[in-house]
TORKOLPA-254809 format. One record per residue: x, y, z of N, C-alpha, C in turn; residue in three letters. Coordinates in nm, 4 decimals, m for minus. Layout:
<recs>
+----------+----------+----------+----------+----------+----------+----------+----------+----------+------+
|      n.X |      n.Y |      n.Z |     ca.X |     ca.Y |     ca.Z |      c.X |      c.Y |      c.Z | resn |
+----------+----------+----------+----------+----------+----------+----------+----------+----------+------+
|        X |        Y |        Z |        X |        Y |        Z |        X |        Y |        Z |  ALA |
...
+----------+----------+----------+----------+----------+----------+----------+----------+----------+------+
</recs>
This chain:
<recs>
+----------+----------+----------+----------+----------+----------+----------+----------+----------+------+
|      n.X |      n.Y |      n.Z |     ca.X |     ca.Y |     ca.Z |      c.X |      c.Y |      c.Z | resn |
+----------+----------+----------+----------+----------+----------+----------+----------+----------+------+
|  m0.8800 | m23.9663 |  m6.2815 |  m0.8988 | m23.9607 |  m6.4249 |  m0.9093 | m24.1031 |  m6.4792 |  UNK |
|  m1.0057 | m24.1251 |  m6.5612 |  m1.0306 | m24.2581 |  m6.6176 |  m0.9384 | m24.2814 |  m6.7367 |  UNK |
|  m0.8719 | m24.3966 |  m6.7384 |  m0.7842 | m24.4263 |  m6.8513 |  m0.8670 | m24.4823 |  m6.9661 |  UNK |
|  m0.8265 | m24.4484 |  m7.0857 |  m0.8976 | m24.4964 |  m7.2031 |  m0.8059 | m24.5863 |  m7.2843 |  UNK |
|  m0.8652 | m24.6757 |  m7.3593 |  m0.7891 | m24.7670 |  m7.4447 |  m0.7452 | m24.6904 |  m7.5694 |  UNK |
|  m0.6175 | m24.6984 |  m7.6019 |  m0.5625 | m24.6298 |  m7.7179 |  m0.4813 | m24.7292 |  m7.7987 |  UNK |
|  m0.4448 | m24.6891 |  m7.9185 |  m0.3606 | m24.7763 |  m7.9994 |  m0.2782 | m24.6945 |  m8.0970 |  UNK |
|  m0.1642 | m24.7508 |  m8.1316 |  m0.0798 | m24.6983 |  m8.2383 |  m0.0676 | m24.8085 |  m8.3425 |  UNK |
|  m0.0761 | m24.7707 |  m8.4684 |  m0.0728 | m24.8678 |  m8.5776 |   0.0371 | m24.8287 |  m8.6753 |  UNK |
|   0.1123 | m24.9288 |  m8.7192 |   0.2134 | m24.9087 |  m8.8227 |   0.1895 | m25.0118 |  m8.9319 |  UNK |
|   0.1691 | m24.9624 |  m9.0536 |   0.1584 | m25.0500 |  m9.1702 |   0.2936 | m25.0501 |  m9.2394 |  UNK |
|   0.3502 | m25.1685 |  m9.2563 |   0.4822 | m25.1822 |  m9.3174 |   0.4737 | m25.2950 |  m9.4192 |  UNK |
|   0.4707 | m25.2564 |  m9.5457 |   0.4543 | m25.3571 |  m9.6499 |   0.3205 | m25.4271 |  m9.6320 |  UNK |
|   0.3248 | m25.5601 |  m9.6278 |   0.2001 | m25.6343 |  m9.6075 |   0.1780 | m25.6690 |  m9.4602 |  UNK |
|   0.2597 | m25.6117 |  m9.3725 |   0.2453 | m25.6364 |  m9.2286 |   0.1834 | m25.5155 |  m9.1600 |  UNK |
|   0.1135 | m25.5439 |  m9.0519 |   0.0536 | m25.4379 |  m8.9715 |   0.0885 | m25.4642 |  m8.8251 |  UNK |
|   0.1442 | m25.3630 |  m8.7607 |   0.1786 | m25.3723 |  m8.6192 |   0.0821 | m25.2845 |  m8.5414 |  UNK |
|   0.0144 | m25.3443 |  m8.4447 |  m0.0827 | m25.2711 |  m8.3630 |  m0.0396 | m25.2819 |  m8.2179 |  UNK |
|  m0.0205 | m25.1673 |  m8.1546 |   0.0157 | m25.1613 |  m8.0136 |  m0.0992 | m25.0945 |  m7.9392 |  UNK |
|  m0.1642 | m25.1692 |  m7.8511 |  m0.2752 | m25.1158 |  m7.7714 |  m0.2263 | m25.0931 |  m7.6287 |  UNK |
|  m0.2734 | m24.9822 |  m7.5706 |  m0.2307 | m24.9472 |  m7.4355 |  m0.3375 | m24.8600 |  m7.3693 |  UNK |
|  m0.3354 | m24.8591 |  m7.2382 |  m0.4273 | m24.7742 |  m7.1638 |  m0.3638 | m24.6361 |  m7.1481 |  UNK |
|  m0.4453 | m24.5317 |  m7.1602 |  m0.3961 | m24.3970 |  m7.1378 |  m0.3277 | m24.3886 |  m7.0021 |  UNK |
|  m0.2124 | m24.3242 |  m6.9984 |  m0.1346 | m24.3164 |  m6.8762 |  m0.0261 | m24.4212 |  m6.8682 |  UNK |
|  m0.0282 | m24.5190 |  m6.9590 |   0.0722 | m24.6259 |  m6.9611 |   0.1672 | m24.6121 |  m7.0797 |  UNK |
|   0.1954 | m24.4892 |  m7.1182 |   0.2808 | m24.4658 |  m7.2340 |   0.4224 | m24.5201 |  m7.2132 |  UNK |
|   0.4721 | m24.5182 |  m7.0900 |   0.6066 | m24.5710 |  m7.0629 |   0.6134 | m24.7204 |  m7.0957 |  UNK |
|   0.5056 | m24.7931 |  m7.0645 |   0.5011 | m24.9358 |  m7.0982 |   0.4974 | m24.9564 |  m7.2494 |  UNK |
|   0.4298 | m24.8664 |  m7.3183 |   0.4259 | m24.8733 |  m7.4640 |   0.5662 | m24.8549 |  m7.5210 |  UNK |
|   0.6404 | m24.7588 |  m7.4690 |   0.7771 | m24.7379 |  m7.5172 |   0.8637 | m24.8611 |  m7.4916 |  UNK |
|   0.8440 | m24.9243 |  m7.3754 |   0.9161 | m25.0490 |  m7.3470 |   0.8810 | m25.1574 |  m7.4495 |  UNK |
|   0.7533 | m25.1635 |  m7.4868 |   0.7090 | m25.2632 |  m7.5855 |   0.7691 | m25.2342 |  m7.7232 |  UNK |
|   0.7833 | m25.1066 |  m7.7584 |   0.8448 | m25.0716 |  m7.8862 |   0.9912 | m25.1146 |  m7.8891 |  UNK |
|   1.0623 | m25.0939 |  m7.7774 |   1.2023 | m25.1373 |  m7.7685 |   1.2105 | m25.2893 |  m7.7808 |  UNK |
|   1.1216 | m25.3589 |  m7.7105 |   1.1221 | m25.5055 |  m7.7157 |   1.0965 | m25.5542 |  m7.8579 |  UNK |
|   1.0018 | m25.4913 |  m7.9271 |   0.9704 | m25.5326 |  m8.0638 |   1.0875 | m25.5038 |  m8.1576 |  UNK |
|   1.1552 | m25.3911 |  m8.1377 |   1.2675 | m25.3547 |  m8.2251 |   1.3866 | m25.4484 |  m8.2063 |  UNK |
|   1.4010 | m25.5052 |  m8.0888 |   1.5137 | m25.5952 |  m8.0630 |   1.4792 | m25.7416 |  m8.0894 |  UNK |
|   1.3531 | m25.7690 |  m8.1209 |   1.3102 | m25.9063 |  m8.1489 |   1.3480 | m25.9435 |  m8.2923 |  UNK |
|   1.4386 | m26.0358 |  m8.3070 |   1.4864 | m26.0754 |  m8.4399 |   1.3848 | m26.1568 |  m8.5191 |  UNK |
|   1.2746 | m26.1961 |  m8.4558 |   1.1728 | m26.2762 |  m8.5245 |   1.0778 | m26.1900 |  m8.6087 |  UNK |
|   1.0882 | m26.0579 |  m8.5947 |   0.9996 | m25.9690 |  m8.6696 |   1.0804 | m25.8746 |  m8.7567 |  UNK |
|   1.0126 | m25.8104 |  m8.8507 |   1.0748 | m25.7081 |  m8.9347 |   1.0621 | m25.5692 |  m8.8731 |  UNK |
|   1.0061 | m25.5614 |  m8.7531 |   0.9920 | m25.4333 |  m8.6830 |   1.1311 | m25.3906 |  m8.6389 |  UNK |
|   1.1739 | m25.2689 |  m8.6799 |   1.3099 | m25.2257 |  m8.6488 |   1.3094 | m25.0930 |  m8.5721 |  UNK |
|   1.4290 | m25.0399 |  m8.5504 |   1.4413 | m24.9168 |  m8.4711 |   1.3761 | m24.7977 |  m8.5400 |  UNK |
|   1.3800 | m24.7933 |  m8.6715 |   1.3122 | m24.6851 |  m8.7431 |   1.1620 | m24.6916 |  m8.7179 |  UNK |
|   1.1060 | m24.8105 |  m8.7221 |   0.9634 | m24.8286 |  m8.6954 |   0.9293 | m24.7816 |  m8.5535 |  UNK |
|   1.0151 | m24.8169 |  m8.4579 |   0.9941 | m24.7741 |  m8.3191 |   0.9997 | m24.6219 |  m8.3094 |  UNK |
|   1.0916 | m24.5609 |  m8.3835 |   1.1027 | m24.4148 |  m8.3825 |   0.9778 | m24.3495 |  m8.4416 |  UNK |
|   0.9269 | m24.4068 |  m8.5497 |   0.8055 | m24.3524 |  m8.6127 |   0.6882 | m24.3573 |  m8.5139 |  UNK |
|   0.6704 | m24.4705 |  m8.4474 |   0.5580 | m24.4822 |  m8.3538 |   0.5785 | m24.3957 |  m8.2295 |  UNK |
|   0.7016 | m24.3820 |  m8.1831 |   0.7229 | m24.2953 |  m8.0669 |   0.6985 | m24.1492 |  m8.1048 |  UNK |
|   0.7280 | m24.1118 |  m8.2289 |   0.6959 | m23.9770 |  m8.2770 |   0.5450 | m23.9559 |  m8.2807 |  UNK |
|   0.4717 | m24.0562 |  m8.3307 |   0.3249 | m24.0479 |  m8.3317 |   0.2707 | m24.0335 |  m8.1891 |  UNK |
|   0.3295 | m24.1083 |  m8.0962 |   0.2876 | m24.1007 |  m7.9567 |   0.3130 | m23.9608 |  m7.9010 |  UNK |
|   0.4289 | m23.9045 |  m7.9302 |   0.4620 | m23.7702 |  m7.8823 |   0.3649 | m23.6669 |  m7.9373 |  UNK |
|   0.3326 | m23.6758 |  m8.0648 |   0.2354 | m23.5821 |  m8.1247 |   0.0993 | m23.5949 |  m8.0579 |  UNK |
|   0.0582 | m23.7173 |  m8.0290 |  m0.0695 | m23.7394 |  m7.9634 |  m0.0706 | m23.6777 |  m7.8238 |  UNK |
|   0.0373 | m23.6978 |  m7.7487 |   0.0458 | m23.6426 |  m7.6133 |   0.0498 | m23.4897 |  m7.6156 |  UNK |
|   0.1161 | m23.4332 |  m7.7153 |   0.1192 | m23.2873 |  m7.7272 |  m0.0209 | m23.2329 |  m7.7571 |  UNK |
|  m0.0952 | m23.3036 |  m7.8408 |  m0.2327 | m23.2627 |  m7.8704 |  m0.3198 | m23.2680 |  m7.7460 |  UNK |
|  m0.3031 | m23.3717 |  m7.6650 |  m0.3790 | m23.3817 |  m7.5399 |  m0.3417 | m23.2687 |  m7.4446 |  UNK |
|  m0.2130 | m23.2349 |  m7.4388 |  m0.1682 | m23.1257 |  m7.3516 |  m0.2280 | m22.9927 |  m7.3976 |  UNK |
|  m0.2304 | m22.9704 |  m7.5284 |  m0.2912 | m22.8473 |  m7.5807 |  m0.4389 | m22.8393 |  m7.5447 |  UNK |
|  m0.5091 | m22.9505 |  m7.5556 |  m0.6509 | m22.9514 |  m7.5190 |  m0.6701 | m22.9120 |  m7.3733 |  UNK |
|  m0.5862 | m22.9651 |  m7.2859 |  m0.5959 | m22.9310 |  m7.1439 |  m0.5624 | m22.7844 |  m7.1189 |  UNK |
|  m0.4620 | m22.7334 |  m7.1871 |  m0.4202 | m22.5943 |  m7.1664 |  m0.5254 | m22.4939 |  m7.2123 |  UNK |
|  m0.5893 | m22.5246 |  m7.3236 |  m0.6777 | m22.4269 |  m7.3860 |  m0.8266 | m22.4541 |  m7.3675 |  UNK |
|  m0.8636 | m22.5555 |  m7.2938 |  m1.0061 | m22.5906 |  m7.2863 |  m1.0915 | m22.4855 |  m7.2180 |  UNK |
|  m1.0360 | m22.4058 |  m7.1270 |  m1.1147 | m22.3050 |  m7.0563 |  m1.1046 | m22.1664 |  m7.1189 |  UNK |
|  m1.0274 | m22.1523 |  m7.2242 |  m1.0146 | m22.0229 |  m7.2910 |  m1.1194 | m22.0108 |  m7.4005 |  UNK |
|  m1.1826 | m21.8933 |  m7.4116 |  m1.2834 | m21.8772 |  m7.5162 |  m1.2229 | m21.8867 |  m7.6562 |  UNK |
|  m1.1050 | m21.8306 |  m7.6758 |  m1.0371 | m21.8364 |  m7.8052 |  m0.8870 | m21.8331 |  m7.7779 |  UNK |
|  m0.8183 | m21.9471 |  m7.7901 |  m0.6767 | m21.9514 |  m7.7542 |  m0.5876 | m21.8625 |  m7.8406 |  UNK |
|  m0.6368 | m21.8210 |  m7.9575 |  m0.5560 | m21.7333 |  m8.0444 |  m0.5796 | m21.5861 |  m8.0148 |  UNK |
|  m0.6783 | m21.5571 |  m7.9352 |  m0.7108 | m21.4189 |  m7.9013 |  m0.6068 | m21.3649 |  m7.8035 |  UNK |
|  m0.5570 | m21.2461 |  m7.8275 |  m0.4595 | m21.1853 |  m7.7381 |  m0.5311 | m21.0994 |  m7.6351 |  UNK |
|  m0.4706 | m21.0897 |  m7.5195 |  m0.5285 | m21.0082 |  m7.4122 |  m0.4956 | m20.8620 |  m7.4366 |  UNK |
|  m0.5873 | m20.7705 |  m7.3968 |  m0.5624 | m20.6262 |  m7.4188 |  m0.4484 | m20.5756 |  m7.3337 |  UNK |
+----------+----------+----------+----------+----------+----------+----------+----------+----------+------+
</recs>
């Protein structure tokens, strides 16, 4: 499977935090969020990390749904 370039963006006041990562490297992204939250040189905090990890989880759930339902003619249709 080919990995694709992805990103998560957080706008906070007049600052913008952009985290880019390759698909399949979500664990590294989570490590980067922890590193950013513990870096005292930025205003990025644990709440910000939680918001972006929630966005990441929603994205991964959407990808999982696409994989589960891609071969079904109508995923809401019930079987007889």
